[in-house]
Residue, then its C-alpha position, 0 to 999 in steps of 0.5 A: m924912328k916909326q915913320m908915318y906913311k898913307v897908302i891910298f889902296s882900290y879895290k872893286q868890293d863885289s856885293p854878296s847879292g849880286g848885282n854888280s857891273p865890271f864897271t860898279g865897285w870900285t872904292k878907294e881906301i886910305k890907311l895908316y901905318d906907322a913903320e921903322n924900315a921897309e920891312e915892316l911897312q911891307k908885312q902891314i900893306d900884304m895884311f891888306l893885299y890879302d884880306n878879300k873879305s871871303g872872295y868879296r874884295r877883288h883887284i886890290s893893288i896900290v894907288d899911292i905911297v907917301k911919307l908923313 
């Protein structure tokens, strides 16, 4: 049976035109995933972690995972 999970990511989104400082551009994003087991959930999370938006999204980390 599939379960729903709320995953909160944090990352720094650099601007294509530049101008970001080390303290700007930080974002938190919430994603909802449904998965039958931990392996399936991990695959979905990995897809988000590996998508760096052409090098503009950096320092991607998981803040929290909650089973809904």
